[in-house]
C-alpha positions in Angstrom: 101.0 101.5 134.8 98.6 100.5 137.5 95.7 98.2 137.9 93.1 99.7 140.3 90.6 97.2 141.8 87.8 98.7 143.9 85.0 97.0 145.8 82.0 99.3 146.3 78.3 99.1 147.2 76.0 98.2 144.3 73.9 101.3 144.8 76.9 103.6 144.4 77.9 102.3 141.0 76.2 105.1 139.0 77.7 107.8 141.2 81.2 106.2 140.8 80.8 106.0 137.0 79.7 109.6 136.8 82.8 110.7 138.9 85.1 108.6 136.7 83.6 110.1 133.5 84.1 113.6 134.9 87.8 112.7 135.5 88.1 111.4 131.8 88.4 107.8 132.9 86.2 105.9 130.5 87.6 102.3 130.4 86.6 99.9 133.2 85.4 96.4 133.9 82.5 95.9 136.3 81.7 92.5 137.9 79.1 91.5 140.5 80.8 90.1 143.6 80.0 88.7 147.0 82.1 89.4 150.1 82.2 90.6 153.7 84.4 92.9 155.6 84.1 94.7 158.9 80.3 94.9 158.8 80.2 91.1 159.0 76.6 90.5 157.7 73.2 90.3 159.1 70.6 87.8 160.4 67.5 86.9 158.3 64.6 84.5 158.9 63.6 82.1 156.1 60.5 80.0 156.8 61.0 80.5 160.5 64.6 79.4 160.5 67.2 82.1 161.4 70.0 82.4 158.8 73.2 84.4 159.0 73.9 86.2 155.8 77.6 87.1 155.8 78.4 87.3 152.1 77.0 90.6 150.9 76.5 91.9 147.3 79.4 94.1 146.1 80.5 95.5 142.8 84.1 95.0 141.7 85.7 97.6 139.4 88.9 97.0 137.5 90.6 99.9 135.9 94.0 99.9 134.2 95.5 103.4 134.1 98.8 105.0 133.2 100.7 106.4 136.2 99.5 110.0 135.7 95.9 108.9 136.0 96.3 106.9 139.2 95.5 109.6 141.7 92.7 111.1 139.6 91.0 107.6 139.3 91.3 106.8 143.0 89.9 110.2 144.0 87.0 109.8 141.6 86.1 106.4 143.1 86.3 107.8 146.6 84.1 110.8 145.8 81.5 108.5 144.2 81.4 105.7 146.7 82.0 107.3 150.1 78.9 107.5 152.4 80.9 107.5 155.7 79.4 104.2 156.8 80.9 100.8 157.3 80.9 98.8 154.1 81.7 101.7 151.7 84.4 99.4 150.2 88.1 99.1 149.5 90.6 100.1 146.8 93.6 98.0 145.9 96.4 99.2 143.6 98.7 96.8 141.8 101.7 97.5 139.5 100.8 96.4 136.0 103.8 94.8 134.3 102.4 95.1 130.7 99.3 95.6 128.7 98.8 94.5 125.1 96.0 95.7 122.8 95.1 92.6 120.8 93.7 94.5 117.8 96.8 96.5 117.0 99.6 94.8 119.0 100.4 98.0 120.9 102.1 97.4 124.2 102.6 99.3 127.5 101.2 102.8 128.1 100.0 103.1 124.5 97.8 100.1 124.8 96.0 101.4 127.9 95.1 104.6 126.1 
């Protein structure tokens, strides 16, 4: 079991969701996030005062998958989010020790579904 965490551009969320649905990955958590990476940020003027904005809006996706869906899920996220520009995002993969479905008490790969 794996926990896939992806940070993507907010405007790419619908494309990523469509690619995930095509790959039969339906379960995910989506959170608004702030962060910066290689692009660093940009300068803005507010009431005549220059302000450096270095925390940019991102979307954080968390998807728990069984091992046989790991590559499929990663490929779908890449297809939906890649523009070829700096700031497209990052994907992190963590081993998932266990998963428990609260309603039924199922554990492990059965609980992920």
